[in-house]
C-alpha positions as CSV (number, residue, x, y, z in Angstrom):
1,M,110.4,165.1,76.2
2,S,107.5,162.7,77.6
3,E,107.4,159.2,76.8
4,D,104.5,159.5,74.6
5,N,106.1,162.4,72.2
6,Y,109.5,160.0,72.3
7,S,107.0,157.0,70.9
8,L,105.4,159.4,68.0
9,G,108.9,160.7,67.6
10,S,110.2,157.9,67.0
11,R,107.4,156.4,64.8
12,V,107.4,159.3,62.2
13,Y,111.1,159.0,62.1
14,R,110.7,155.6,61.3
15,T,108.2,155.9,58.5
16,I,109.9,158.7,57.0
17,R,113.3,156.5,57.0
18,D,111.4,153.6,55.6
19,D,109.3,155.7,53.1
20,I,113.2,156.6,51.5
21,L,115.1,153.1,51.7
22,E,111.8,151.9,50.4
23,G,112.2,154.1,47.3
24,K,109.0,156.1,47.7
25,Y,111.1,159.3,48.0
26,H,114.1,159.6,45.7
27,S,117.0,161.3,45.8
28,G,116.9,165.5,45.4
29,D,112.9,165.0,46.8
30,E,111.8,167.9,48.9
31,L,110.3,166.7,52.2
32,K,107.7,169.3,53.3
33,E,107.3,169.0,56.4
34,K,103.2,170.2,56.6
35,N,102.9,167.5,53.6
36,I,104.2,164.6,55.4
37,G,102.3,166.2,58.7
38,D,99.1,165.8,57.2
39,E,99.9,162.5,56.0
40,L,100.8,160.9,59.1
41,G,98.6,162.8,60.9
42,V,101.0,164.6,63.1
43,S,102.1,168.6,63.8
44,R,105.0,169.4,62.2
45,T,107.2,169.4,65.6
46,P,107.6,165.5,65.3
47,V,108.4,165.7,61.6
48,R,110.9,168.3,61.9
49,E,112.7,166.6,64.9
50,A,112.3,163.5,62.8
51,L,114.1,165.3,59.6
52,R,116.8,166.6,62.0
53,Q,117.5,162.7,63.2
54,L,117.8,162.1,59.4
55,E,120.4,164.8,58.4
56,L,122.6,163.1,61.1
57,E,122.2,159.8,59.6
58,G,122.9,161.2,56.2
59,L,119.8,160.2,54.4
60,V,118.5,163.3,54.6
61,S,119.9,167.3,53.9
62,I,118.4,170.6,55.7
63,V,118.9,173.3,53.7
64,P,118.9,176.7,55.7
65,N,115.5,179.2,54.2
66,K,114.8,176.1,51.4
67,G,114.0,172.9,53.2
68,A,114.6,169.2,53.8
69,F,115.9,167.2,50.5
70,V,116.4,163.4,50.1
71,I,119.8,162.1,49.6
72,G,119.2,158.4,50.4
73,V,121.5,155.5,49.5
74,S,122.9,155.9,46.1
75,L,124.6,153.1,44.0
76,Q,127.6,153.7,45.3
77,D,127.0,153.7,48.6
78,I,125.3,150.0,48.3
79,Q,128.0,148.7,46.9
80,D,130.6,150.1,49.5
81,I,128.4,148.8,52.1
82,Y,128.6,145.5,50.5
83,E,132.5,145.8,50.5
84,I,132.1,146.8,54.4
85,R,129.5,144.1,55.4
86,A,131.9,141.2,54.1
87,L,134.4,142.2,56.6
88,L,132.2,142.5,59.7
89,E,129.5,140.1,59.0
90,G,132.4,137.9,59.2
91,L,133.8,139.1,62.4
92,C,130.1,139.2,63.5
93,A,129.9,135.2,62.6
94,K,133.0,134.8,64.4
95,W,132.0,136.4,67.7
96,A,128.6,134.6,67.0
97,A,130.6,131.1,67.4
98,I,132.1,131.8,70.4
99,N,128.9,133.8,72.4
100,I,126.0,132.0,70.7
101,S,123.4,130.5,73.3
102,D,121.5,127.5,73.3
103,E,118.5,129.2,72.3
104,Q,119.9,131.2,69.4
105,I,120.7,128.0,68.0
106,T,117.4,126.4,68.1
107,E,115.9,130.1,66.5
108,M,118.7,129.9,63.5
109,D,117.9,126.5,62.8
110,E,114.5,126.4,62.9
111,N,115.1,129.6,60.5
112,L,116.7,127.7,58.0
113,V,114.0,125.0,57.9
114,L,111.1,127.6,57.4
115,S,113.7,129.3,54.4
116,E,114.7,126.2,52.8
117,F,110.8,125.0,52.7
118,H,109.5,128.6,51.4
119,E,112.1,128.5,48.9
120,S,111.3,125.5,47.2
121,K,107.9,126.8,47.1
122,G,109.1,130.4,45.4
123,N,107.4,132.5,48.6
124,Y,109.9,135.3,48.3
125,E,108.4,137.7,50.5
126,Q,108.6,135.2,53.2
127,L,112.1,134.5,52.4
128,V,113.4,137.8,52.2
129,S,111.6,138.1,56.3
130,L,113.9,134.9,57.4
131,D,116.9,136.5,55.8
132,N,116.5,139.3,57.7
133,R,115.8,137.3,61.2
134,F,118.8,134.9,60.2
135,H,121.1,137.7,59.9
136,E,119.6,139.3,63.0
137,I,120.2,136.3,65.4
138,M,124.0,136.6,64.4
139,Y,124.1,139.7,65.2
140,E,122.3,139.2,68.4
141,A,124.7,136.3,69.2
142,S,127.9,138.4,68.5
143,G,127.3,140.0,72.1
144,S,128.6,143.1,70.6
145,K,126.0,145.7,70.7
146,E,127.8,148.6,68.6
147,L,128.2,145.7,65.7
148,K,124.8,144.7,66.0
149,R,123.7,148.4,65.2
150,V,125.9,149.1,62.5
151,L,124.7,145.7,61.1
152,K,121.3,146.4,61.2
153,D,121.5,149.7,60.0
154,Y,123.7,148.6,56.8
155,H,121.4,145.7,56.3
156,E,118.1,148.4,56.0
157,Y,119.7,150.4,53.9
158,V,120.3,147.6,50.9
159,L,116.6,146.0,51.5
160,R,115.4,147.3,48.4
161,V,117.9,145.4,46.3
162,R,118.1,142.3,48.2
163,K,114.1,142.0,47.7
164,N,115.0,142.2,44.0
165,S,118.5,139.9,44.4
166,L,116.6,137.1,46.3
167,G,113.7,136.9,43.4
168,A,116.6,136.2,41.0
169,A,116.8,133.0,39.6
170,G,118.5,130.0,41.6
171,R,119.9,133.0,44.1
172,A,117.4,132.3,47.0
173,K,118.6,128.8,47.1
174,N,122.1,129.6,47.1
175,S,121.4,132.3,49.8
176,T,120.0,129.9,51.8
177,A,122.5,126.8,51.6
178,E,125.2,129.7,52.4
179,H,123.0,130.4,55.8
180,R,123.4,126.6,56.6
181,K,127.1,126.7,56.0
182,I,127.4,130.1,58.2
183,A,125.0,128.0,61.1
184,E,127.1,125.0,60.8
185,A,130.3,126.8,61.6
186,I,129.0,128.9,64.4
187,K,127.2,126.1,65.8
188,A,130.5,123.8,65.9
189,H,132.0,127.0,67.7
190,D,134.5,127.4,64.7
191,A,135.1,131.1,64.8
192,L,137.5,131.2,62.0
193,R,135.5,128.9,59.5
194,A,132.3,131.3,60.5
195,E,133.6,134.1,59.8
196,E,135.1,132.7,56.3
197,C,131.5,131.9,55.3
198,A,129.9,134.6,56.4
199,R,132.2,137.0,54.4
200,T,131.9,134.5,51.4
201,H,128.2,134.9,51.8
202,I,128.2,138.6,51.4
203,K,130.8,138.5,48.4
204,S,128.7,135.8,46.6
205,T,125.7,138.3,47.2
206,K,127.5,141.2,45.5
207,E,128.8,139.1,42.7
208,N,125.2,138.0,42.0
209,M,124.3,141.5,42.0
210,D,127.0,142.7,39.6
211,K,125.5,140.1,37.4
212,M,122.0,141.3,37.8
213,G,123.5,144.5,37.0
214,W,123.0,147.3,39.6
215,E,120.6,150.0,38.2
216,N,118.0,146.9,37.6
217,L,118.2,145.9,41.3
218,M,117.9,149.6,42.5
219,N,114.4,150.6,40.5
């Protein structure tokens, strides 16, 4: 496959994947190759390849002689992801405390300053973006390609409920404060404290979602 075709296929895959995760498509919806190809201005071939990749990821089911159907991320999936993330983000923060570079520490500090500013202004769209980046910095600082890959996927799977959660009264402020505790432990190269703070952060996020009602967050 040429580089141009590979890039096209990747773009089609990311577009369909984002549409599923952001709720444009729902569980059970049929993904018609021709309709998607017309919408994206591409042939059916990259759409077909994208659907096959999404099937491997567990987001789509391809039924022979019937078509491709959305599986998506269920409520149970999201609850499971938060339980798993609590463990893996703790490990990630632990390794980040050992491996983080000076440049990554600087970016983490800048991220927190901006987060505190936008939290005070109630700019939740910016906060979601900054929240994403804070975790990405930590994933990169862990030094583990595999841990970064898994956690990044999980982070994207729960993006919709995270957006709704951060808009809740008080959660954005608490989340930013929890990020600062994680960052302080990482900067101090205190691996065990960083691990504990990261796990507490994910558990606090899940507890907030329990209070808000998961069904409400899925809408």
